[in-house]
C-alpha positions, -999 to +999 in steps of 0.1 A: +056+478+672+026+477+696+004+464+669+031+439+656+033+426+697-007+422+698-006+398+664+029+377+673+014+341+689+020+337+725+056+329+728+056+286+723+024+282+738+017+261+705+038+243+681+056+263+655+050+258+618+074+237+597+073+272+578+078+291+608+107+267+622+121+270+585+124+309+586+140+312+622+168+285+609+177+301+582+176+331+602+205+315+624+226+310+592+223+346+580+234+353+618+265+330+620+276+344+586+272+376+594+293+365+627+320+354+602+318+381+577+323+406+608+349+387+615+367+388+587+361+426+575+375+431+615+404+407+611+446+420+613+461+387+592+457+375+556+455+345+571+420+356+581+409+384+562+423+370+524+417+332+530+391+329+552+408+302+578+381+306+604+347+289+616+317+306+628+285+287+644+256+289+678+256+265+700+228+258+721+234+260+764+244+221+761+265+228+740+250+213+709+261+231+673+229+246+657+235+264+628+273+271+612+283+299+587+289+293+550+321+307+550+350+289+570+368+259+566+358+218+577+389+212+603+379+242+623+340+240+622+336+200+624+362+200+658+345+232+668+312+214+673+326+191+701+353+212+715+323+237+731+318+210+756+348+214+768+347+245+779+311+240+793+326+215+815+357+245+823+331+270+828+294+260+833+266+286+811+252+293+844+286+311+856+292+333+829+277+368+825+270+389+797+303+402+784+323+374+791+343+355+763+368+325+766+391+309+745+418+283+741+439+267+720+448+235+731+448+211+703+431+181+720+403+201+730+393+219+695+415+223+660+445+200+664+473+223+667+484+257+685+481+278+657+443+279+664+424+299+688+388+288+694+370+321+712+334+310+728+308+341+739+275+332+756+243+351+745+217+365+766+182+373+765+161+389+793+190+384+819+189+344+805+220+323+788+201+309+756+232+303+734+262+302+728+286+320+697+317+305+689+348+308+665+382+300+656+409+312+637+439+305+628+465+329+641+495+337+622+519+333+652+520+315+681+554+318+695+577+287+697+595+268+666+562+285+642+542+265+627+562+239+607+572+200+608+606+200+629+589+202+664+597+167+686+570+176+712+542+200+714+556+220+740+584+237+717+556+245+690+544+278+705+524+294+738+492+272+750+465+288+764+441+268+787+405+274+785+402+304+803+388+342+799+393+362+771+371+388+787+350+392+820+315+413+818+327+431+782+366+439+795+395+421+781+415+395+804+451+422+799+467+400+819+463+375+795+467+398+763+504+408+780+515+374+783+503+367+743+522+394+735+553+385+752+551+353+733+546+367+698+569+373+666+533+393+650+519+404+683+493+434+668+477+410+642+471+383+662+456+404+691+441+423+670+422+390+653+410+380+687+396+416+692+380+406+661+362+375+673+353+396+703+335+420+680+319+395+656+304+375+685+288+410+693+278+409+667+259+374+664+245+380+698+228+413+689+211+397+661+199+366+680+185+389+704+164+409+678+157+374+658+141+364+697+124+392+699+110+396+665+099+358+671+082+363+703+109+332+720+119+332+751+146+303+743+160+285+719+147+250+730+123+243+705+140+256+674+169+238+681+153+205+691+137+208+660+168+214+638+188+186+655+166+159+648+146+172+614+188+171+606+195+139+618+163+123+600+170+135+571+204+125+571+198+088+582+175+092+555+200+094+531+222+068+548+194+043+540+197+048+500+237+032+504+241-004+503+252-020+544+286-035+551+315-026+554+336-004+527+377-003+528+403+020+517+438+033+523+461+057+512+500+062+511+511+099+513+544+110+518+547+112+558+584+125+566+606+102+584+585+072+566+556+071+541+526+071+561+494+050+552+458+055+563+437+027+566+397+033+569+371+011+574+340+024+567+308+007+588+273+019+571+245+002+592+205+015+596+217+038+627+245+050+608+280+049+596+315+042+617+344+048+602+376+032+621+414+037+614+431+007+627+459-009+611+464+032+597+505+036+603+520+048+638+532+080+651+558+103+637+585+114+662+577+153+640+550+174+639+525+158+612+503+142+644+468+143+642+447+145+672+417+123+670+389+158+668+412+168+641+405+133+624+367+133+632+364+166+616+375+160+581+367+122+582+327+136+591+332+168+564+346+135+538+313+113+541+289+136+547+296+160+515+291+127+492+260+115+512+243+144+518+257+176+509+220+199+508+215+186+547+227+215+570+259+205+592+248+207+629+251+182+664+221+164+643+237+152+610+270+148+627+256+127+653+254+100+624+288+096+617+315+079+644+347+074+643+376+058+657+409+052+662+439+037+681+455+057+702+488+039+688+479+053+651+489+090+636+455+101+638+448+095+675+482+110+694+483+117+724+500+148+744+528+156+741+531+146+706+538+177+685+508+186+658+519+217+644+513+204+610+486+184+615+464+189+585+494+168+560+477+135+574+443+150+587+431+164+555+437+125+538+410+113+558+384+132+534+406+118+504+396+079+525+363+087+528+354+095+494+374+062+485+354+040+508+323+058+494+336+054+457+331+015+464+292+023+481+274+046+456+265+043+420+287+061+393+314+063+418+330+092+428+365+116+422+395+106+422+420+119+448+433+157+450+463+169+450+454+191+482+467+224+492+503+236+500+509+267+531+542+276+530+550+293+562+575+322+555+593+343+585+623+371+579+633+402+597+653+431+583+642+465+575+607+468+555+592+499+547+605+527+573+603+495+600+631+465+609+617+441+627+607+402+624+577+393+603+555+362+598+531+354+567+514+322+560+503+315+524+473+292+506+482+279+475+465+251+456+469+222+437+445+205+418+409+186+425+406+151+417+385+144+385+347+140+390+328+109+377+312+132+348+335+165+348+375+172+352+388+180+380+385+217+396+420+237+388+441+250+419+415+244+444+417+240+485+404+204+488+393+195+515+401+230+533+383+252+515+401+281+524+408+311+497+442+316+480+457+351+497+463+376+464+499+380+459+490+423+464+478+412+498+512+391+508+536+418+491+519+447+511+524+431+544+558+416+540+590+417+519+579+388+495+579+393+458+563+369+435+583+366+404+559+339+386+524+323+394+507+306+365+493+271+361+513+244+358+508+223+324+502+184+323+498+188+358+460+169+360+462+134+362+453+121+320+419+104+316+385+105+301+380+128+325+412+149+337+421+159+371+423+195+382+453+215+372+481+224+396+503+256+397+535+269+398+549+298+416+584+319+423+588+335+456+615+356+465+629+387+488+623+420+479+652+432+506+687+426+509+675+400+534+670+361+531+639+343+537+631+314+556+603+290+547+584+263+566+579+235+539+545+209+552+543+192+516+530+163+501+519+141+474+561+148+455+567+105+461+532+095+464+510+118+437+471+118+434+456+084+424+428+084+398+403+059+392+391+036+367+425+035+345+426+072+348+464+081+354+478+098+382+483+138+393+519+154+388+538+149+421+550+184+436+580+201+437+603+221+459+633+235+446+653+269+446+654+290+415+688+303+408+708+269+422+684+246+407+686+227+440+662+204+452+646+210+484+629+188+508+590+187+509+589+193+551+614+210+572+626+246+571+649+261+542+666+294+536+661+312+507+695+336+499+681+371+490+697+369+456+676+337+449+638+321+447+617+292+460+598+275+428+571+257+442+552+228+419+520+220+433+508+187+431+479+179+402+448+158+413+439+122+397+421+117+365+391+090+359+387+070+333+417+058+304+428+087+286+420+073+247+386+075+261+387+113+263+371+129+234+396+141+211+378+176+208+382+183+242+422+170+243+422+202+218+409+221+237+431+215+266+458+220+242+446+254+229+442+265+267+478+256+279+467+230+299+479+198+280+508+205+258+508+188+221+534+160+231+512+151+265+485+150+241+500+130+216+517+107+239+493+101+263+458+110+246+468+095+213+457+127+199+476+140+168+477+182+161+480+200+126+502+224+125+474+247+129+466+235+161+435+215+149+425+178+153+440+157+127+410+130+129+430+106+105+460+103+125+443+105+156+423+074+152+450+054+138+475+066+167+450+057+190+442+025+174+477+012+178+477+021+215+448-002+223+467-026+205+492-027+222+472-021+257+491+010+264+470+037+279+500+063+283+528+062+308+531+054+347+524+091+356+511+125+336 
């Protein structure tokens, strides 16, 4: 190593070249991705290990995010980007020591509800704090009512953790862990996931020191400033291509006690983008409310993924987008409002941004998406050789909206991006039995470009004990809308299978051991008139089971022969007749 040391430039003695900066920037991204993968490999819960409901990132000593892991969700990483500043307010970095870690699940400081825990760990190089590693994970339980929509105050929703030490100089805070275990239905999983956060941060710190030694860095000041300045400049350059002005969009979803309308006004100027949610529906008395930092997280994601998806997500690029929402709206609720199921409304802000930019960007953007349905399952009784209370948070996806020149993605979580928990993983750790999981035909909104399909699942108990489900679903009364003549996606539906009874999309339901829960998820909206879709594409959809032959005829005006091939003459006649009477298909797909 001696000759390498001699060949290395003196640390920061000269401005680093663009190539050298880019290499180190990419190295930081690799480091935080390894942090995320370590967290996944070490985690105890399927929420983190299988679904990837987490985030990981590195911050400079001022609390500015320099790089984030590719693995993870926008809601976690973008709210964590502002949340680290609160940690530094409580524990200034010069008071931290090697081996320290700090945590909180305060919804108003980090990710919007008590089930998300953020852990922050300082990194030291040559005795000096040079960076902070942060990770946010969704834990399977945090006590209280559990994850659901029925809480009336945040105090009912679980165990609240103020910003406090998780570890001091490498020793875990056992007093805190005792309290956590005493307030948890799944103490092993939750405590194990926190230890996984500590292990992941330790990996990140070790890799960062190796990098700094390799490149002869005493600190990250120059590199951090370069990353932030370059990203901000690139983002502003992308915004320059957009027309100036204010572009508005509004979306109405089911809500709980009443429909919720999100009204967004996006103002594009030379200095960046500002989004204001004035006029949005007021707070709910139930737990579908959203705190402002979570609103900003998905607002920023929805705008950035359309305007400049190739610009890295960090303090610099995010600083070009600002968000405001009056405190009397559901998107900026004040303590102690209930917020456990904040994702129901919070995720809609991404679609709201796409709707605004659809009016500003040439060629338009994708239609609205069906979103994810994430049931929280709970039960008690004998499972294996143990009688216990169990919890499991499942992730399932509706269809994404059609794109301007392509069909929508099928069964894809948008905008959260979490992965789906495999049936085998869920059945291995809980007494759940999956009777059915398949694509739902005709669920994608019809159009020149079809919306993504959703899915249908049937889930029951594998034992004699009933199961409880916390329903946190939407798009039942207000399906995902299409664009430019495209039809809406199929609305969602929740029922008991054997009793064939319709269930409300929000609230707690009991499923007896001799019955099962059926979830029919909502599909994505279509783009363009269904009569503009290529007949050959419709024939292929029917062959694949995506569209029924009846829908092909009634909605797309495509007639098939008995052998499933295209009847071109009958199709041409039917489409001509449908055009004459001004029929582009029924109101819903």
